[in-house]
GUNUGU-868235 format. One record per residue: chain; residue number from 1; x, y, z of N, C-alpha, C in turn; residue in one letter. Coordinates in pm, 1 decimal. Example, Ala and Ser with C-alpha at 12.3 -4.5 7.8 and 13.67 -1.06 7.14 Angstrom:
! GUNUGU-868235
> A / 1 / 1319.0 / -569.0 / 780.0 / 1230.0 / -450.0 / 780.0 / 1320.0 / -330.0 / 780.0 / a .
> A / 2 / 1285.0 / -225.0 / 708.0 / 1367.0 / -106.0 / 714.0 / 1290.0 / 3.0 / 787.0 / s .
END
This chain:
! GUNUGU-868235
> A / 1 / 7627.3 / 2141.6 / -17066.8 / 7490.1 / 2103.6 / -17040.9 / 7434.0 / 2193.2 / -16930.6 / m .
> A / 2 / 7315.4 / 2244.2 / -16951.2 / 7254.4 / 2333.7 / -16853.4 / 7171.3 / 2253.7 / -16753.8 / t .
> A / 3 / 7141.8 / 2318.2 / -16643.2 / 7056.4 / 2253.2 / -16543.1 / 6919.3 / 2223.9 / -16601.6 / k .
> A / 4 / 6872.1 / 2310.3 / -16691.2 / 6742.9 / 2289.1 / -16754.8 / 6743.2 / 2159.4 / -16836.1 / n .
> A / 5 / 6853.6 / 2133.4 / -16907.7 / 6864.4 / 2008.0 / -16983.0 / 6859.7 / 1888.2 / -16888.9 / d .
> A / 6 / 6929.2 / 1898.6 / -16776.0 / 6926.9 / 1790.5 / -16677.4 / 6785.1 / 1765.8 / -16628.0 / d .
> A / 7 / 6710.7 / 1874.4 / -16602.6 / 6573.3 / 1862.5 / -16554.1 / 6488.6 / 1780.7 / -16651.9 / f .
> A / 8 / 6497.8 / 1812.5 / -16779.7 / 6416.3 / 1742.2 / -16879.2 / 6461.0 / 1597.9 / -16895.7 / w .
> A / 9 / 6587.4 / 1570.5 / -16873.0 / 6633.5 / 1431.0 / -16876.6 / 6574.5 / 1351.9 / -16759.9 / r .
> A / 10 / 6561.7 / 1417.9 / -16643.4 / 6498.7 / 1351.7 / -16529.7 / 6351.5 / 1324.4 / -16558.7 / w .
> A / 11 / 6285.2 / 1417.4 / -16625.9 / 6145.0 / 1396.4 / -16664.9 / 6136.3 / 1276.6 / -16759.1 / i .
> A / 12 / 6226.1 / 1270.5 / -16855.8 / 6228.6 / 1158.2 / -16949.0 / 6249.9 / 1026.7 / -16874.5 / e .
> A / 13 / 6342.6 / 1027.4 / -16779.4 / 6369.1 / 905.9 / -16701.1 / 6244.4 / 864.9 / -16622.4 / a .
> A / 14 / 6175.2 / 962.4 / -16564.0 / 6053.0 / 931.9 / -16488.2 / 5946.6 / 872.6 / -16579.3 / a .
> A / 15 / 5932.1 / 928.4 / -16698.8 / 5832.5 / 876.3 / -16791.9 / 5865.8 / 735.1 / -16838.6 / l .
> A / 16 / 5993.5 / 702.8 / -16843.4 / 6032.4 / 565.2 / -16877.0 / 5982.9 / 468.0 / -16771.2 / n .
> A / 17 / 5971.3 / 513.5 / -16647.8 / 5926.2 / 427.6 / -16538.5 / 5774.3 / 425.0 / -16527.6 / v .
> A / 18 / 5708.8 / 540.3 / -16540.4 / 5563.9 / 546.5 / -16514.5 / 5479.9 / 569.6 / -16639.0 / i .
> A / 19 / 5544.1 / 576.7 / -16755.5 / 5470.5 / 604.7 / -16878.0 / 5384.6 / 488.0 / -16922.5 / g .
> A / 20 / 5305.3 / 512.8 / -17021.2 / 5217.5 / 410.1 / -17075.8 / 5074.4 / 429.5 / -17028.0 / g .
> A / 21 / 4989.0 / 348.7 / -17082.4 / 4845.7 / 362.5 / -17057.4 / 4803.9 / 313.3 / -16919.0 / k .
> A / 22 / 4873.7 / 215.2 / -16862.0 / 4821.5 / 145.1 / -16746.2 / 4889.9 / 173.5 / -16613.7 / w .
> A / 23 / 5015.4 / 212.6 / -16614.3 / 5090.5 / 218.3 / -16488.3 / 5032.3 / 316.3 / -16387.0 / k .
> A / 24 / 4996.0 / 434.0 / -16429.5 / 4938.8 / 528.8 / -16334.5 / 4800.9 / 483.5 / -16287.2 / l .
> A / 25 / 4727.5 / 414.5 / -16372.3 / 4598.1 / 359.7 / -16330.3 / 4617.9 / 248.7 / -16227.0 / l .
> A / 26 / 4725.9 / 172.7 / -16240.7 / 4757.6 / 70.5 / -16140.7 / 4794.1 / 137.3 / -16008.4 / i .
> A / 27 / 4869.6 / 246.9 / -16013.9 / 4901.5 / 322.2 / -15892.0 / 4772.5 / 368.7 / -15825.5 / v .
> A / 28 / 4678.6 / 419.2 / -15904.0 / 4550.5 / 463.6 / -15848.5 / 4477.7 / 345.3 / -15784.5 / i .
> A / 29 / 4481.1 / 230.5 / -15848.9 / 4415.1 / 112.0 / -15794.2 / 4477.1 / 69.6 / -15660.9 / a .
> A / 30 / 4606.7 / 94.5 / -15643.9 / 4676.7 / 53.2 / -15522.1 / 4686.4 / 163.2 / -15416.4 / l .
> A / 31 / 4634.0 / 281.0 / -15444.4 / 4652.3 / 394.1 / -15352.8 / 4587.0 / 371.2 / -15217.0 / r .
> A / 32 / 4485.3 / 288.6 / -15211.4 / 4415.9 / 265.0 / -15084.3 / 4471.3 / 146.4 / -15007.3 / d .
> A / 33 / 4577.4 / 86.4 / -15058.7 / 4638.6 / -23.3 / -14985.2 / 4661.6 / -146.5 / -15070.6 / g .
> A / 34 / 4705.5 / -250.2 / -15004.1 / 4742.6 / -376.0 / -15067.2 / 4623.8 / -437.9 / -15139.6 / t .
> A / 35 / 4651.9 / -490.6 / -15258.5 / 4547.4 / -552.9 / -15340.6 / 4598.4 / -685.3 / -15396.8 / q .
> A / 36 / 4507.7 / -778.0 / -15414.3 / 4540.5 / -901.1 / -15484.9 / 4524.0 / -875.6 / -15634.9 / r .
> A / 37 / 4583.2 / -963.1 / -15715.0 / 4578.0 / -948.7 / -15860.8 / 4433.4 / -932.2 / -15908.5 / f .
> A / 38 / 4344.5 / -1016.8 / -15857.8 / 4205.0 / -1012.7 / -15903.1 / 4138.0 / -879.8 / -15868.7 / s .
> A / 39 / 4175.6 / -818.8 / -15756.2 / 4117.8 / -690.4 / -15717.6 / 4164.4 / -579.3 / -15811.9 / e .
> A / 40 / 4292.1 / -582.3 / -15847.1 / 4344.2 / -483.0 / -15941.8 / 4276.0 / -502.6 / -16076.6 / i .
> A / 41 / 4266.9 / -626.1 / -16118.7 / 4203.9 / -658.6 / -16246.4 / 4057.8 / -611.9 / -16249.4 / s .
> A / 42 / 3989.3 / -628.2 / -16138.0 / 3848.9 / -586.1 / -16129.6 / 3837.0 / -434.1 / -16140.2 / h .
> A / 43 / 3933.1 / -360.8 / -16082.2 / 3930.6 / -214.4 / -16088.4 / 3966.2 / -162.2 / -16227.4 / k .
> A / 44 / 4037.5 / -244.4 / -16305.8 / 4081.0 / -204.7 / -16440.3 / 4031.6 / -309.0 / -16541.4 / l .
> A / 45 / 3901.8 / -316.3 / -16565.3 / 3848.6 / -423.0 / -16650.3 / 3894.1 / -417.0 / -16796.2 / p .
> A / 46 / 3941.6 / -303.9 / -16843.0 / 3981.4 / -291.6 / -16983.9 / 4120.2 / -349.0 / -17011.5 / a .
> A / 47 / 4198.9 / -376.2 / -16907.6 / 4334.0 / -428.2 / -16928.2 / 4328.6 / -581.5 / -16934.5 / i .
> A / 48 / 4402.9 / -637.3 / -17028.9 / 4407.2 / -783.3 / -17038.4 / 4491.5 / -839.7 / -16924.0 / s .
> A / 49 / 4469.6 / -965.6 / -16891.7 / 4546.1 / -1030.0 / -16784.9 / 4695.0 / -1029.1 / -16817.5 / e .
> A / 50 / 4727.5 / -1058.6 / -16942.5 / 4867.5 / -1061.1 / -16984.8 / 4934.3 / -924.2 / -16968.8 / r .
> A / 51 / 4863.5 / -818.0 / -17008.7 / 4919.6 / -683.0 / -16998.1 / 4933.1 / -642.4 / -16851.8 / m .
> A / 52 / 4835.3 / -678.0 / -16768.7 / 4843.2 / -645.1 / -16627.2 / 4964.5 / -712.5 / -16563.0 / l .
> A / 53 / 4986.2 / -838.4 / -16594.1 / 5103.3 / -910.0 / -16541.7 / 5231.3 / -839.0 / -16585.8 / v .
> A / 54 / 5238.9 / -803.0 / -16712.5 / 5358.1 / -735.9 / -16766.7 / 5382.8 / -603.3 / -16695.4 / k .
> A / 55 / 5276.9 / -523.0 / -16679.9 / 5291.3 / -392.6 / -16616.7 / 5331.0 / -406.5 / -16469.3 / q .
> A / 56 / 5270.7 / -501.5 / -16399.0 / 5304.6 / -523.7 / -16258.5 / 5450.1 / -566.1 / -16243.8 / l .
> A / 57 / 5497.1 / -651.7 / -16332.3 / 5637.9 / -694.6 / -16327.5 / 5731.9 / -576.3 / -16350.8 / r .
> A / 58 / 5701.4 / -494.3 / -16449.8 / 5784.9 / -376.9 / -16477.0 / 5785.5 / -281.2 / -16358.0 / e .
> A / 59 / 5668.8 / -260.5 / -16298.5 / 5659.0 / -169.3 / -16185.4 / 5732.8 / -224.2 / -16063.1 / m .
> A / 60 / 5729.3 / -355.8 / -16045.3 / 5805.4 / -417.3 / -15936.3 / 5955.4 / -399.9 / -15962.2 / e .
> A / 61 / 5997.4 / -425.8 / -16083.8 / 6138.7 / -410.6 / -16121.1 / 6186.7 / -267.1 / -16098.6 / h .
> A / 62 / 6099.4 / -168.8 / -16127.2 / 6134.9 / -27.6 / -16114.8 / 6116.5 / 27.0 / -15973.1 / d .
> A / 63 / 6072.4 / -57.2 / -15880.0 / 6060.4 / -15.2 / -15741.0 / 5937.2 / 66.5 / -15709.1 / g .
> A / 64 / 5834.1 / 57.8 / -15792.3 / 5710.8 / 132.6 / -15769.9 / 5613.7 / 51.3 / -15683.8 / i .
> A / 65 / 5615.5 / -79.4 / -15700.0 / 5528.5 / -167.1 / -15621.2 / 5610.5 / -282.3 / -15563.1 / i .
> A / 66 / 5553.1 / -345.0 / -15462.8 / 5610.7 / -469.3 / -15410.4 / 5512.0 / -581.0 / -15436.5 / t .
> A / 67 / 5565.0 / -699.3 / -15449.9 / 5485.0 / -818.7 / -15475.5 / 5516.6 / -917.3 / -15365.0 / r .
> A / 68 / 5414.0 / -960.4 / -15293.0 / 5433.3 / -1056.4 / -15185.3 / 5359.3 / -1184.8 / -15220.4 / k .
> A / 69 / 5435.8 / -1294.4 / -15225.8 / 5379.0 / -1425.1 / -15258.1 / 5369.4 / -1506.1 / -15129.6 / v .
> A / 70 / 5250.9 / -1558.2 / -15102.9 / 5229.8 / -1641.4 / -14984.8 / 5241.4 / -1788.6 / -15024.4 / y .
> A / 71 / 5306.9 / -1869.3 / -14943.0 / 5326.1 / -2012.4 / -14976.7 / 5202.7 / -2094.9 / -14941.9 / p .
> A / 72 / 5094.7 / -2067.5 / -15013.6 / 4969.9 / -2140.8 / -14992.3 / 4917.4 / -2188.6 / -15126.6 / v .
> A / 73 / 4827.2 / -2286.6 / -15118.9 / 4759.1 / -2335.1 / -15238.3 / 4611.1 / -2312.2 / -15217.3 / v .
> A / 74 / 4542.3 / -2245.0 / -15309.6 / 4595.1 / -2183.6 / -15430.8 / 4684.1 / -2064.2 / -15397.3 / p .
> A / 75 / 4764.2 / -2027.0 / -15494.9 / 4861.1 / -1918.7 / -15475.6 / 4790.9 / -1789.6 / -15434.7 / a .
> A / 76 / 4855.8 / -1719.7 / -15344.0 / 4805.8 / -1589.1 / -15300.8 / 4918.7 / -1489.8 / -15320.5 / k .
> A / 77 / 4890.9 / -1387.7 / -15402.2 / 4990.1 / -1284.6 / -15430.9 / 4924.4 / -1149.4 / -15405.1 / v .
> A / 78 / 4997.5 / -1062.7 / -15333.2 / 4947.3 / -929.4 / -15305.3 / 5045.3 / -824.4 / -15356.4 / e .
> A / 79 / 4990.0 / -713.3 / -15399.5 / 5069.1 / -602.7 / -15451.4 / 5040.4 / -478.6 / -15367.5 / y .
> A / 80 / 5143.4 / -399.5 / -15345.6 / 5126.1 / -272.9 / -15275.1 / 5228.1 / -172.4 / -15326.6 / s .
> A / 81 / 5199.5 / -46.1 / -15302.3 / 5291.7 / 59.9 / -15343.5 / 5411.7 / 63.5 / -15249.1 / l .
> A / 82 / 5527.8 / 86.5 / -15305.3 / 5646.8 / 112.0 / -15224.6 / 5641.6 / 258.0 / -15181.0 / t .
> A / 83 / 5739.8 / 299.6 / -15104.4 / 5747.6 / 440.6 / -15065.8 / 5759.1 / 528.4 / -15190.6 / q .
> A / 84 / 5838.2 / 483.8 / -15287.5 / 5850.3 / 559.2 / -15413.8 / 5717.3 / 563.8 / -15487.2 / s .
> A / 85 / 5645.7 / 453.6 / -15486.6 / 5515.1 / 449.4 / -15551.6 / 5415.0 / 542.4 / -15485.4 / g .
> A / 86 / 5418.5 / 547.9 / -15351.3 / 5327.2 / 636.8 / -15279.3 / 5356.1 / 783.0 / -15311.3 / e .
> A / 87 / 5479.5 / 813.3 / -15343.1 / 5514.6 / 951.4 / -15375.9 / 5457.9 / 993.6 / -15511.1 / k .
> A / 88 / 5403.9 / 900.5 / -15588.0 / 5337.7 / 934.9 / -15713.5 / 5196.4 / 990.6 / -15691.2 / l .
> A / 89 / 5138.3 / 965.0 / -15575.2 / 5001.2 / 1010.3 / -15548.2 / 4990.3 / 1163.0 / -15560.6 / i .
> A / 90 / 5081.5 / 1241.7 / -15500.6 / 5072.3 / 1387.6 / -15521.0 / 5086.8 / 1427.8 / -15667.7 / p .
> A / 91 / 5168.3 / 1355.6 / -15742.3 / 5184.7 / 1384.2 / -15885.3 / 5051.1 / 1362.9 / -15956.1 / v .
> A / 92 / 4981.4 / 1257.3 / -15918.9 / 4851.4 / 1230.2 / -15979.9 / 4748.8 / 1336.7 / -15940.9 / l .
> A / 93 / 4760.6 / 1389.3 / -15820.0 / 4669.9 / 1497.6 / -15780.2 / 4694.6 / 1621.7 / -15865.1 / k .
> A / 94 / 4820.4 / 1650.9 / -15891.3 / 4852.6 / 1764.5 / -15978.5 / 4797.8 / 1739.0 / -16118.9 / i .
> A / 95 / 4811.9 / 1617.9 / -16167.9 / 4757.0 / 1581.5 / -16298.2 / 4604.6 / 1597.0 / -16297.0 / l .
> A / 96 / 4542.9 / 1565.0 / -16184.8 / 4398.2 / 1582.6 / -16171.5 / 4357.6 / 1727.9 / -16183.4 / g .
> A / 97 / 4434.2 / 1815.3 / -16120.2 / 4405.6 / 1959.1 / -16131.2 / 4420.2 / 2003.8 / -16275.8 / i .
> A / 98 / 4527.3 / 1960.3 / -16339.9 / 4548.1 / 1995.3 / -16480.6 / 4429.6 / 1947.8 / -16563.9 / w .
> A / 99 / 4383.5 / 1825.1 / -16539.4 / 4274.7 / 1772.3 / -16621.7 / 4145.1 / 1849.0 / -16599.5 / s .
> A / 100 / 4120.8 / 1892.1 / -16475.3 / 4000.5 / 1970.9 / -16448.5 / 4005.5 / 2101.4 / -16527.2 / i .
> A / 101 / 4121.0 / 2164.6 / -16526.0 / 4135.9 / 2292.0 / -16596.3 / 4131.3 / 2271.0 / -16747.4 / i .
> A / 102 / 4210.4 / 2176.7 / -16798.6 / 4223.2 / 2158.6 / -16941.9 / 4103.5 / 2086.9 / -17003.1 / y .
> A / 103 / 4061.0 / 1976.1 / -16943.0 / 3951.3 / 1898.2 / -17000.7 / 3816.5 / 1966.1 / -16981.7 / l .
> A / 104 / 3811.7 / 2065.9 / -16895.0 / 3688.8 / 2141.7 / -16877.8 / 3666.2 / 2242.3 / -16989.3 / g .
> A / 105 / 3768.8 / 2264.2 / -17071.9 / 3752.3 / 2359.7 / -17181.9 / 3668.3 / 2297.1 / -17293.0 / s .
> A / 106 / 3606.1 / 2380.8 / -17371.1 / 3521.5 / 2331.2 / -17480.2 / 3601.2 / 2250.9 / -17581.4 / d .
> A / 107 / 3722.6 / 2293.1 / -17609.1 / 3803.7 / 2226.2 / -17710.6 / 3848.7 / 2089.0 / -17662.5 / v .
> A / 108 / 3909.7 / 2085.1 / -17544.4 / 3964.4 / 1958.3 / -17494.9 / 3855.5 / 1861.5 / -17453.9 / a .
> A / 109 / 3738.9 / 1912.7 / -17413.8 / 3631.7 / 1826.7 / -17366.7 / 3558.4 / 1752.3 / -17476.2 / g .
> A / 110 / 3575.2 / 1794.5 / -17601.2 / 3507.5 / 1727.7 / -17712.1 / 3561.7 / 1586.6 / -17728.2 / k .
> A / 111 / 3472.6 / 1493.4 / -17748.5 / 3514.2 / 1356.2 / -17773.7 / 3530.8 / 1272.8 / -17647.6 / g .
> A / 112 / 3512.0 / 1331.9 / -17528.9 / 3518.6 / 1252.1 / -17406.7 / 3394.2 / 1164.5 / -17398.2 / l .
> A / 113 / 3410.6 / 1046.6 / -17339.5 / 3296.9 / 955.8 / -17329.3 / 3188.4 / 1010.8 / -17237.4 / s .
> A / 114 / 3227.5 / 1087.9 / -17138.1 / 3131.3 / 1150.3 / -17047.1 / 3172.8 / 1295.2 / -17024.8 / e .
> A / 115 / 3075.2 / 1382.5 / -17004.9 / 3112.3 / 1521.1 / -16977.1 / 3188.3 / 1530.1 / -16844.7 / p .
> A / 116 / 3280.8 / 1622.8 / -16837.4 / 3358.8 / 1643.0 / -16716.0 / 3279.7 / 1735.2 / -16624.0 / v .
> A / 117 / 3254.2 / 1687.4 / -16502.1 / 3183.9 / 1768.3 / -16403.4 / 3283.0 / 1801.1 / -16293.2 / k .
> A / 118 / 3286.6 / 1926.5 / -16253.8 / 3379.8 / 1971.5 / -16151.0 / 3304.1 / 1987.3 / -16020.0 / v .
> A / 119 / 3347.2 / 1913.7 / -15919.6 / 3293.0 / 1925.6 / -15784.4 / 3377.5 / 2029.2 / -15711.9 / d .
> A / 120 / 3319.2 / 2146.1 / -15677.7 / 3398.6 / 2252.1 / -15614.2 / 3468.6 / 2206.1 / -15486.7 / p .
> A / 121 / 3406.7 / 2121.0 / -15408.6 / 3468.3 / 2071.8 / -15285.8 / 3591.4 / 1987.3 / -15314.2 / g .
> A / 122 / 3580.3 / 1898.8 / -15413.7 / 3695.1 / 1815.8 / -15449.9 / 3806.7 / 1899.6 / -15511.1 / k .
> A / 123 / 3770.0 / 1998.3 / -15591.2 / 3870.4 / 2087.0 / -15649.2 / 3942.2 / 2164.1 / -15538.8 / l .
> A / 124 / 3868.5 / 2211.9 / -15440.8 / 3928.7 / 2284.2 / -15328.4 / 4026.8 / 2192.2 / -15253.8 / r .
> A / 125 / 3988.1 / 2066.2 / -15232.3 / 4076.1 / 1970.8 / -15164.4 / 4201.7 / 1945.5 / -15246.9 / q .
> A / 126 / 4187.0 / 1930.9 / -15378.3 / 4303.5 / 1911.9 / -15464.5 / 4397.9 / 2031.8 / -15456.3 / l .
> A / 127 / 4340.4 / 2152.1 / -15454.7 / 4423.4 / 2272.5 / -15446.0 / 4495.0 / 2281.0 / -15312.0 / l .
> A / 128 / 4428.9 / 2239.0 / -15204.4 / 4494.7 / 2234.9 / -15073.3 / 4608.2 / 2132.0 / -15075.1 / e .
> A / 129 / 4582.9 / 2017.3 / -15136.0 / 4687.5 / 1915.5 / -15149.1 / 4805.2 / 1969.5 / -15229.0 / d .
> A / 130 / 4775.2 / 2039.9 / -15337.7 / 4880.5 / 2098.5 / -15420.4 / 4962.7 / 2198.3 / -15340.4 / l .
> A / 131 / 4896.6 / 2279.0 / -15259.4 / 4968.7 / 2374.8 / -15175.8 / 5064.4 / 2301.8 / -15081.9 / d .
> A / 132 / 5019.1 / 2190.8 / -15023.8 / 5105.6 / 2111.9 / -14936.3 / 5223.2 / 2052.1 / -15011.6 / g .
> A / 133 / 5198.7 / 2005.7 / -15132.5 / 5305.3 / 1949.4 / -15215.8 / 5409.6 / 2056.3 / -15245.3 / i .
> A / 134 / 5363.9 / 2174.7 / -15281.3 / 5456.1 / 2284.1 / -15312.3 / 5536.5 / 2324.7 / -15188.8 / l .
> A / 135 / 5473.3 / 2328.0 / -15072.8 / 5545.3 / 2361.2 / -14949.3 / 5651.9 / 2255.7 / -14918.1 / q .
> A / 136 / 5616.0 / 2127.4 / -14934.7 / 5713.5 / 2020.0 / -14911.3 / 5831.3 / 2031.2 / -15007.9 / d .
> A / 137 / 5801.8 / 2059.6 / -15134.4 / 5908.1 / 2073.3 / -15234.4 / 5998.3 / 2191.7 / -15200.4 / a .
> A / 138 / 5938.7 / 2301.9 / -15157.8 / 6016.9 / 2419.6 / -15121.8 / 6109.9 / 2389.0 / -15004.4 / d .
> A / 139 / 6060.6 / 2318.0 / -14904.0 / 6143.3 / 2280.1 / -14789.2 / 6259.6 / 2191.8 / -14832.1 / k .
> A / 140 / 6231.2 / 2096.1 / -14920.5 / 6336.6 / 2005.2 / -14966.3 / 6443.5 / 2081.3 / -15044.5 / k .
> A / 141 / 6401.0 / 2172.9 / -15130.4 / 6496.6 / 2252.6 / -15208.3 / 6583.3 / 2336.9 / -15115.1 / i .
> A / 142 / 6522.8 / 2395.7 / -15013.1 / 6598.5 / 2475.9 / -14916.8 / 6697.5 / 2389.8 / -14839.3 / k .
> A / 143 / 6656.7 / 2269.4 / -14798.2 / 6748.3 / 2179.3 / -14727.7 / 6866.2 / 2141.3 / -14815.3 / r .
> A / 144 / 6836.8 / 2108.7 / -14942.3 / 6944.9 / 2071.3 / -15034.0 / 7037.4 / 2188.4 / -15060.2 / q .
> A / 145 / 6979.9 / 2306.4 / -15070.7 / 7059.2 / 2425.6 / -15093.9 / 7152.0 / 2452.8 / -14975.0 / s .
> A / 146 / 7100.4 / 2437.9 / -14853.9 / 7181.2 / 2456.4 / -14732.7 / 7288.2 / 2348.8 / -14720.4 / n .
> A / 147 / 7254.1 / 2227.2 / -14763.5 / 7348.4 / 2115.5 / -14757.2 / 7465.1 / 2135.0 / -14854.4 / h .
> A / 148 / 7437.1 / 2195.1 / -14969.2 / 7539.8 / 2215.2 / -15073.6 / 7630.2 / 2334.8 / -15046.3 / n .
> A / 149 / 7597.4 / 2414.3 / -14944.3 / 7679.7 / 2533.8 / -14915.3 / 7807.3 / 2496.0 / -14845.5 / k .
END
């Protein structure tokens, strides 16, 4: 087995955790901090209550979010990203850059509900974020490489 095969297996494993229509949108809903169920539901009006509960449970099981239940009546439950969940934010920024590039094309942009508008300032910020992500990844790879020597 090659290292390349291992890499794609890790991608597959990651998609098993964050794949699907709703999980990354839930991460986006929680990126600004702790939210109650109703707040998440309000940010994602197209998701049914049953599906939201299912997705939140799976994400809690997979260590992407935490669920805190308060012993009060009526019940109060809050959700927040774990450290692992917060590490998905840079991944979503990279996905955002990809979407700006790809969905801005005439071919990919057809059939979108709204035209894609690119804000140069936001794109510049995303690119700066991407540069920081790449620098962090490079440092981690170098540390691991030095550790394995």
